[in-house]
C-alpha positions as CSV (number, residue, x, y, z in Angstrom):
1,X,1.7,-23.1,-9.8
2,X,3.7,-20.6,-7.7
3,X,0.9,-18.6,-6.3
4,X,0.2,-17.1,-2.7
5,X,-3.0,-15.2,-1.5
6,X,-2.9,-13.8,2.0
7,X,-5.5,-11.8,3.8
8,X,-4.0,-9.3,6.9
9,X,-3.1,-5.9,8.3
10,X,-0.1,-3.9,7.8
11,X,2.2,-3.7,10.6
12,X,3.5,-0.6,9.5
13,X,3.5,2.2,6.7
14,X,4.2,1.1,3.3
15,X,7.9,1.9,2.4
16,X,8.1,3.1,-0.8
17,X,11.4,4.1,-3.3
18,X,12.1,4.5,-6.8
19,X,14.6,2.2,-9.0
20,X,17.5,3.6,-11.1
21,X,14.9,3.4,-14.0
22,X,12.2,5.3,-12.1
23,X,10.0,2.4,-11.2
24,X,8.4,3.0,-7.9
25,X,8.7,-0.1,-5.5
26,X,6.4,-0.5,-2.3
27,X,7.6,-2.7,0.6
28,X,4.6,-4.0,2.9
29,X,4.7,-5.9,5.9
30,X,1.4,-7.9,6.4
31,X,0.4,-10.0,9.3
32,X,-1.8,-12.8,8.8
33,X,-3.5,-14.6,11.9
34,X,-4.5,-18.4,12.3
35,X,-6.9,-19.2,15.1
36,X,-6.6,-23.2,15.7
37,X,-7.2,-25.2,18.7
38,X,-4.5,-23.4,20.9
39,X,-3.3,-19.9,20.9
40,X,-3.8,-17.7,17.9
41,X,-0.6,-17.5,15.7
42,X,0.8,-14.2,13.7
43,X,2.9,-14.9,10.6
44,X,4.7,-12.0,9.1
45,X,4.9,-11.7,5.4
46,X,7.2,-9.3,3.3
47,X,5.4,-8.1,0.1
48,X,6.8,-6.2,-2.9
49,X,4.5,-4.1,-4.7
50,X,5.5,-2.6,-8.3
51,X,4.5,0.6,-10.7
52,X,1.1,2.4,-10.1
53,X,0.1,-0.4,-7.7
54,X,3.0,0.7,-5.2
55,X,1.9,4.4,-5.8
56,X,-1.7,3.3,-4.5
57,X,-0.4,1.8,-1.6
58,X,1.4,4.8,-0.5
59,X,-1.7,6.9,-1.1
60,X,-4.2,4.6,0.7
61,X,-2.5,2.4,3.1
62,X,-1.2,2.7,6.5
63,X,-0.3,1.0,9.3
64,X,-3.1,-1.5,10.4
65,X,-5.0,-1.4,7.1
66,X,-6.4,-4.6,6.2
67,X,-5.4,-6.0,2.5
68,X,-5.8,-9.0,0.4
69,X,-2.7,-10.1,-1.6
70,X,-2.2,-12.2,-4.6
71,X,1.4,-12.9,-5.8
72,X,4.1,-15.2,-6.3
73,X,6.8,-16.4,-3.7
74,X,10.3,-15.5,-4.3
75,X,13.2,-16.7,-2.3
76,X,16.7,-15.1,-2.5
77,X,19.8,-16.0,-1.2
78,X,22.7,-13.5,0.1
79,X,25.8,-13.8,2.1
80,X,26.3,-12.0,5.3
81,X,29.4,-12.3,7.6
82,X,30.4,-15.3,5.5
83,X,27.1,-17.1,6.3
84,X,24.8,-17.5,3.5
85,X,21.2,-16.6,4.3
86,X,17.7,-16.6,2.4
87,X,15.0,-14.1,2.3
88,X,11.5,-15.0,1.1
89,X,9.0,-12.5,-0.2
90,X,5.8,-12.4,-2.1
91,X,5.9,-10.3,-5.4
92,X,2.4,-9.0,-5.5
93,X,0.6,-9.2,-8.7
94,X,-2.5,-7.4,-7.0
95,X,-3.4,-5.7,-3.7
96,X,-7.1,-5.3,-3.0
97,X,-7.7,-2.7,-0.1
98,X,-10.4,-4.0,2.3
99,X,-11.0,-1.1,4.8
100,X,-14.1,0.6,4.6
101,X,-13.9,4.0,3.3
102,X,-15.2,5.9,6.7
103,X,-12.6,4.1,8.5
104,X,-9.7,6.5,7.6
105,X,-9.4,10.3,7.4
106,X,-6.1,10.1,5.5
107,X,-7.5,8.0,2.3
108,X,-10.3,6.9,0.5
109,X,-9.5,3.4,-0.5
110,X,-11.1,1.6,-3.6
111,X,-12.1,-2.1,-3.5
112,X,-10.9,-2.5,-7.0
113,X,-7.2,-4.0,-7.4
114,X,-4.7,-2.0,-9.3
115,X,-2.9,-4.6,-11.5
116,X,0.1,-3.5,-13.4
117,X,2.3,-6.3,-12.5
118,X,5.9,-5.3,-14.1
119,X,8.9,-6.1,-11.4
120,X,11.6,-5.3,-14.3
121,X,13.0,-8.8,-13.5
122,X,12.1,-10.5,-16.5
123,X,9.0,-12.1,-15.3
124,X,5.8,-10.0,-16.8
125,X,2.3,-10.6,-18.0
126,X,3.4,-12.2,-21.2
127,X,5.2,-15.0,-19.2
128,X,2.2,-16.0,-17.5
129,X,1.3,-19.3,-19.0
130,X,-2.7,-19.1,-18.5
């Protein structure tokens, strides 16, 4: 099973773009913090969101917003300066906005996740085996 669930805060405002086919894609940078016996450790996660869900992220999220993300982990390789490099991200199936409504003057977040997962890479809702 390839599933990731994280709860954290955005490190910057969502970056949104349109694909050539007109689909909306949002990139989120989410920080999670683990508080063990030593110093707290922060881990940064790249999250990619598609479709209406990406549009909702642009409307309701900003730097510092708290979110819960459920998705799958995807690693891609590319070559830069003759060196093979790898990039790992979470492709979101759902993003839940966790900030209280009164915490932002810019947005009125909903706690209900928008779930229209369609990344356009051949992995759609019909491919999920459950």
